[in-house]
N, C-alpha and C positions, 0 to 999 in steps of 0.2 A: 355255344362252342361246344357242348358235349354232342349235340346232333350233328354239328358239322363233322366232329371228328369220328363218330360211331356210326351214324345213320344216314349220312347224306346221300349214299348211292340208292337208299329206297325211295328218293325222291318224293317223300310224303312230310307233311309238317307234323310237328308233334303237337299233342295236347299237353300244356305245361301248368299244372296245379300249384299255386304258389300262393304264399301271404302277401297281403298288401300292408306292408308294415315299413315306412319310411322312418329315418332319423328324424329329430326335432327340428334339425335346420331346413327340412323340407316340409313336413307335416308338424303344424304346432300341437295337435292332439296326440297325448300319449297312447300307446298301444296300436293293436292291428285294426284295420279298417274292417267292418262288417258289410254285409250286403246293402243293409239298410243306408249306409253312407253315401252310396252311389245311385245315380239316377240312369234308367235305361239299360240295366244288365239284361243280358240274354240267356234265359233259363235253358240249362243242358239236361238235367234230371230234377226230380223234386228238390233236392237240396244242393244243387250245384249250379253256380252262376257264372256264364263267361262274361269276360270284361272286353269289349269291343273298344276300337280305338277312339270313337266319338262320344264315350260316356263322360258325364261330368260327375262331381262331388257336392255334396251338401255341404256349404260353408260352416265352419272353419276348417274343413277336412281338406287334405291336400294328398296326391298319389302321384307317383311315377308310372304306375301300371297302365294306365290307359295310353299313354304315350308310347311305352314298350309295345304294347299291342298294335298301334297303328304303324309302327316303323319295323316290327319283325314279322315274318311270314307264318308264325305259330299262333296257335289257340291258346289264349291265357283264360284260366280259371281260377276262383277265389277259393283258397283254404279259409274256412269260418271256423275259427276256434272257439267261439262263444257257446258251443255245446260241447266243449270238453274234447277230450281223445274219443270219446264214443261218437261225438258229431262227426269228426273227421274220418273215423272209419266208416261211418255210413256214407259219406261223401265217396270214398275210394268205391265201396262195395257198388254204389249205384253207377259209378263212371265205368266200372270194370264189366258190370252187367251190360251197360248200354253200348259200350264201344268194343269189347272184347278185345283188348290190345295182345298184341304178341309179346311186348316187352314194357316192363314198367321199372323206371329207376328212381331211386330215391337219393338225390344229389345234395351233398352237403360241402360248401366250399370252406375250407379251414379246418374242421374237424373236430369242432366242440360237440358234434352229435355223439362222438365217442367218450364224452366225459363221463366219469363215475359219479359225479356230483359234488364231491369233497375238494376239487382241486382248487386252490388259492386264486389262480388267474382266471378262473370262469366268470364271465360276466353275463351271458345271456344264454342261459341254458333251457328257459322255458319253451320257446318256440321249437326247438330241436328236439326235445324231449317228447312233446305233445306230438309231433309228426311220427317221431320213431314208434312210440306206444300204439298210435293209430295204424301204422303200416303192419306192425306185429300182429295185429289183432283182424286185419282185414282178411276176407276170404280170398284174395288174390297173393297173400304173404308168401306162399311158396315161390312165386315167380318175381316178386320184388327184389331187386338188386341193390343193396345198399353201396353208394359209391362216394368216396372222399376225393375231392380234388384240392390242390393246393395247401398240402399239410401245413399248419400253423399260419397261414395267411390271413387269417381274420383277428390274430393278436390276442386270442385266448389261450390254447394249450399249445406250449412250444413243440415244435417238430420232434425234439427228442423224447418228449413224453408220449407222442402220437405213434412214433415209428413202430414200437412193439405191437401196437393195437391195429395197424394197418394189415391188409391182406395183399393179394398179388397186385402186380402194376398191370393196368389194363390199356392204358393210354398216356402219351404225353402230348400236351397241346403244341401246335405248331403255328407259326405267323399265319398260314392259310386258315387255320380254325378261328383265329382272331379277327380276321377280315370279315367273318360274318356277322360279327357284332361292333365293328370299328365306328360306325357313325353314332351308334347308341352310347358308347363310351367318351363321345365328344360332350355329351350333355348329362348322362346319369352319374351321380355321385357315389355309386356302390364302391366302397373300398376293397373288399375282399376280391371281387370280381376283376376289379381294375388291376388288382396286383397280381391276379392270376394271368390275366392277358398280359401285362407288361412283363411277368417272367417269361412267358411264352414267346415275346418279342425279344428277349435277350437282356432285360435289366438285372443288374446284380447289385447287391449292396445292402443298406439298411433303411427301412422305410419307417416314418413316424406316421402312426394313424390314431383315429379317433380323438376325441376332446382331450382325452390325457395323454396324446402323445406317445403311445405303446410302441416300443420299437419292434418292427417285423423284419427278420433277415429275408433277403430276397436271394435265393439259392438255386441251384438245379433241380432241387425239389419241388421247386415253386409250381410247374407246370404239369405236374404228374397227376394222374387219377387212379385210385386204387380201390379194388373191391374188397369190401368187408362182410362177413357174415352177419345177415340181419339179426338174427336170434341171439347170436352171442353178444351183439352190442346192446341189444334190449336187457339181456341178463346181468351184463355189466353195469348198466346206467340205473342207478338207484331212483333217479327222478322218473324217469320213463317208466318204471314198474311202479312206481307211486300214482302216476297219471293216468294209468291205463283204462280205469272205470270212472273217471270224471265225466260229468255231464254238464259242466258250466266252466267258463274260463276263471271266474271268481275262485271256484273250487280247487282249480289247477293252480291258480297263483297261491293260495293258502298252503297247498301242499309243497310247493316249491320253496315258499318262505320256511317251512318246517325244515326241508331238507338242506337248503342251500343258503339259508339266513335272509334272502330277499329274493325278488323277481325283477326281471329287466324293465317291466312296467312302473315298479316302485321307483326305479331309478330315473325312468321318463318322468314320471309325475313330480319328483323332487326338482328335476334339472328344469321342467317347464315352469314350476313356480319361481326358481331363480332367474331364468331368462325373462319372466314377466316382470320381476322387479327391477332387472338391470336393463329394460327395455329403452334404448338410448333414441334421442330424437335428432334426427339429422340425416344427411344423404346415405343411401346403402353402400355407396363407393366413396369413401373419403378421398379428399384431394392428395394427400400425402400417402396413399397407399403403396405406390412404388417404394418409398422410403422404408415403411412398415415391413415390406416383404424381404427387402434386403436386410433389415434388422434380423427379422426371423430367421432367414437364410443363414446368415454369419453365426448367430447363436446355434442352430441346428448343425451346422457343419463341425461347430467346436464340440458337439456331442458325439460326433462320429456319423451323424447322419447323412446320407447321400440321396434320399428321396422323401417325400411326403405326399399326402393327398390333397386335394383342394378342399375337402371336407376338413381335414385336420388344419389347413392353412386358416380357411374361414373361420374356425372357431376359435384357434389361437388368436387372431387379430380380432375377434369380437365382431365379425360382420354377419349380416343376416342371409337366410337363405337365398334373397335374390343376387347376392353377390357371388354365388356359386357359377353362374354362367360367365360372368364377367370374367372370374379368374380362368374358367376353361379356355376362353377366348385368348387371354393373355398367353396362356401357356400353349396354345394352338400357334401363335404367332412367333413362339421362341423356337430354337434349333432343338426340337424333342424327337425322339422315336418312340415314346410309349403314349398310351391313351391320354387324352387331355385331362382326364381326372387324377393322373400322376404327375407330380411336379418334381423334376429332378433339379437338385439345388446346384446352382452355378458356383464354380469353385469348389464342390467337394471333390475328394481324391477318389479314383476309382478303386472299388472293392474287388478283391478276388473272386473269381467264380468258383463254385464248388458246394457240396451239399454239406 
């Protein structure tokens, strides 16, 4: 979407360096995937591997990244956090030396990369802080532009908290920008990206996300993209500063626990254990699913909710990851105007638009 909004006129694909780190409803193994978890990656530099669409993963690992690479025209390469922030910096340095890019954008959807580290609503600070620290120390740091899209859409820092930390508005996503990834959003369960697209398509109201059902306002701020000073964001982020010289993911996790009390991988480990104990025997899609959905919708509407995500719906109903595609297909068959992964609740009152 960012490429469509800012760079489509260049007629060149982007190189997207990204984590392969899916929710447990997709990948049952906690934490990010390492290069060793994949088969047949393509080496770009000594420490950077591209993920072609045809690669597979070693069981029991799963990832959405190969299918993304198969369906989108860009080159996807793997951020490897297992050598800490210094390892990611080395990856960035190798890529900039090899490709000499004209622009480098560090994009975060939601804005938790602007956390200070002590916010009570912060839930997944480690991945963002590692990347922020690595970019700040990279040789190309002077030309790296930190961008925040969809303030508050990840369900972590509220938009009111983020607003004073944002820089100038540089773009507002449009329906045309969403069309560049429309087919992907029919199957990919990413919540923040789906809400970014949904707000660009006009969705307004209150959306429940994640397993906890966090309420996320869908407002006119949703499809906006802001530029933030990279060095200022790093200076304000206690965790990013503490991670800057880490050389392993274990070391980074320990520092995250010291500053934030826990890390998102700790949460995933605990959740994976709970899911293992609660594993039900039976069909992935229960026969009474329509009735379960209606009951969920009625309860959510009573809470003032207008939308949810298929990930939130699946987890609230105790469905396995295999049911995500079924829910997306059900949503596609409904009269909807949003990505298939965003479920508009039937009977919910229209919420007023506004920031």
